N, C-alpha and C positions, 0 to 999 in steps of 0.2 A: 493488566487494564493501563497501567500508566504507559506501557508501549502504545495502546491504541489512542490514547489522549495525545502522545507525541505524534502520531501518526495523523489524526485528526489537524492540530497545529500546524504542523508542518505542510499539510497541504492547503491551508487556507489562507485567505490576503493578511493576516496578524503573523504571518510565520516569523518577519522580522522583528517583531516584537515580543517578548518575554513569554515563556510557557513556567507559570508558577505553580507549585506542587503542593498540595496540603494536605497531610496523612490526619485527617481526624480523629481517630481514633487514638493516637498517639501522643496526645497532648490533654492536660486536666480542664475541663471547661474553662477555668480562669484564665490559664494562659490560652485557649484557641481563641478567644474573643479577640484579646490582644494582640494574636498572632494575624486574625484575620484582618481586622478593621483598625491595626496601629495603636499606639498610646501617645499621649502628650506627657512633656518632662513635669514629674511629681504628680502624676495620675493616680501611682501607689507605689508602695516601699519598694526600693530598688528601680525607679523608674527615672534613672538618671538622666535620660535624656528623651528627645521627641523620635518615636520609632515609626516608619512607615509599614502598613499592615499589608498582608498580600494581595489586597486586592490593588492598591496603590502601585503594589512592585509591579503588578502585570499592566499596567498602564498601557492599552493598545494591544495586548495579547489576550491568554488565556490564563485561567485559574481554573486547575484539576482539584477538584473538592474529593479526594478518595475517602472511603467509608463513611458517607454524608448521613448512613444511618446511626452514626453513633452520637451525634451532637445533640446536645441537651435541647430543651424547649425554648430557651432565653436564646440560645444563639441561633434556633431555628428562626425565632421571631427576626433578631437582626437580620440573619439572611435574605430572608424575603425583602424586609425593607431595602437593603443595598441593592438586590438583584432587579427589584421593581422602579427605583428611584434612580440607580446609577451614581451615586453617592453614599460617601462612609462618614460616620462621623468617631473619630477617634476616642478611644477610653481615656476619659478627663476631660476631652475639648466639648467645645460647644457649635462650631461652625463646621457644617456639612461639606466635605470635600469633593467635587465632580471626580470620576472615574470612568473609563471607558476599556469595557472587557466582556470576554465572553465564556461564560460558565461550561466547564465539562464535569459531570458528578458521577462517580462509579460508589458501589455498596455490594455486598454482599448479602444483605437483609432482603425480605419481601418487604419492600416498601408499601405495597398494598395492605398487606398484613398489620403493618405498623400502623399503615393510618386508620385503619378497621379498630385497631386496637388503643388509638387514644395516643401511640407513642409518636408518632410523625404527623406534621401539619398536612392536612388536607391541600390547603392554597399552595405551600411551597412544594409538595409534591407535583402538582399539575402544572406548577409555574418552570418546575426543572425539566418534565417527562415530555418535553416537547418534541424531540426526536431519541427514539428509545433503541438501543443495540443490546440484543442480547449475547454475552459471551459464553460460549459453551465450553466447559471445562474439558483440560487435554484430554481425560479418560473416553470422552465422546467424539474423539477429533481421529479417530481410526489413524490412518498412515502419517497422518502430522506427526506424530510420535518420533518416527524412524526419521521422515526427512529433517525434524529439527534436531534430533540426535547426528544426523552426518553433518548437518551444519554445523554443531557445535564441536563436533571431533574435528573439523578442517579447521576450525577458528582457534581452539586450544592447542592443537598439535603445531600450528604456526608460531602462536603468540608464545608457547612453553619451549620453542625449539625441539619438537619432537619429528617423529620422520610419521610418514602419511600413514594412517591407521583405519583400521575397517573394524567392522563389527562383526564377531561369530553369528550364524544362526541360533545360537542359544542364548546369547546376550542380547538378540533383536528380541526373541519370544518373551523375555523376559522383561523387557523396556515395554512389550505391549502388552503384557497382562497387568503391570502394575498399573495401581488406580490412579497416580499423581495427584493426590489432595492438594501438593502444592505448585501443579501447574507447570508454567514454563521455566520458572527461577528453580524448581526443582529437578527437574531434568538439567539443566545447565547445570547446577550444583554436581548434579552424578556425572554427567560426563566430562567436565573436568576434574571429577576424582581420579575418575577410568583413566584420562588420557596420562595422569600424574603418576599412577600407579601401574598400568599396564604394562605389559611386554610386548612391544612392536613386532608384525605388523599388527596384531589383531588383539580386540579387546574381547576378553572371556567375561564369562558370567561374575568368577571371583574377582575380578576387577570391579565390577558394581556394588555401591553401597549396600550394606546388610538390610537396610529398612526397604530397600527396591526388591532385593531377591526374597526376602522371606518375612513381607509385611502384608498388606492386605490380601488375603487370597481373589483369585480372578473371578471364580464361580458366582455370579450375581445372585445377590442373596444370602450369600454364606453367612455373613454376620449384618446386623442391621449397619446403617450407615454411623451412627453415634459409635458403636463398638467400634467399627474399622478407624472413624477419626481417631478414636482415644488411643487406638493400639497403635496407630500409625504416630501421633504425637507424642507417645511415651519412647517411640523406637529414636525420631528424631531428637528429644531430648536426651536422651542416652547418647545418641552418637555425637553430639555437640557438647558435650560436657556438660547438658544443663546451663549454657550460656545462652539467657532467653532472646539474646539481640540474634544472634547466628541461628538459632532454630526459628525465629520468625522469619530472616532472611530466606532461609531454604524453604518453611512451608508457605511462603510468598503473601504474608499476612505480617498487620504491625502488632509493637510489642502489646498495647493494649489489648487487642483480640487474642492474643495468644495467652494473658495473664486469664483473661475472661474465662478462655477455654481450659487453662488448667485449674483454675477454681471450681468450674462446672464438672471437670472429670476427677475432681478428688486429689491432684498432683499437687504434692507437697514439694518446692524448691530446697534442695540441700543448703545449708547455710553459706557454703562456698561459690553457688552458682551464680551465673552471669546475670 
């Protein structure tokens, strides 16, 4: 999603101004409000100086709100006001500050369902949903998996000083059969590992991560989606030594979302986990 946001920004007339990324699910609600809208000196304990929020930092450019579905009702109210008025009021401040920005928002939620359930404001949804882009997951993009894998092979072979590498037929089949819940970032991580551990000139199945070659089965309907997701998250957590930050990067989700999924599926992080 962030790559798409960068592409949209880079192709726009705002490309010479900042693109500011906000991972909404990774911040506590109180911190998110300060990060988005800024705060004045003394606004709360620890506010030792005036802080410009993300909207002010993006002056003339783009604000990318990732996981917009995770923000609280109060932040939704403030977001709607800022988007409508193009002015922000810092936490602890009184005077609105004019700002010029464009918003790109992304979510894994079904926001229409959240609107119906009262979890997301209808007026904010329609204000954001002017142009809607549906990004199909990697598992639904056919041969894109192999095209991307070969791109990453070339990139990492060059950056790591390795000879030119190719994928064996078995490795190609394994990549195609995996369901890639972590999407492109998970694929990138898997290929980088294979480049580091593989023996030139060919990447074999044994060079791929265990969670790719023995994770979710390729047969549709062999498990429920929840069972497949739980199994995959468990494998990634084990592979990453229960370092939540690293596991979240592999899965291409933020830490807050991973913690929520861990609670949902009953995972208990070891005391020495990351």
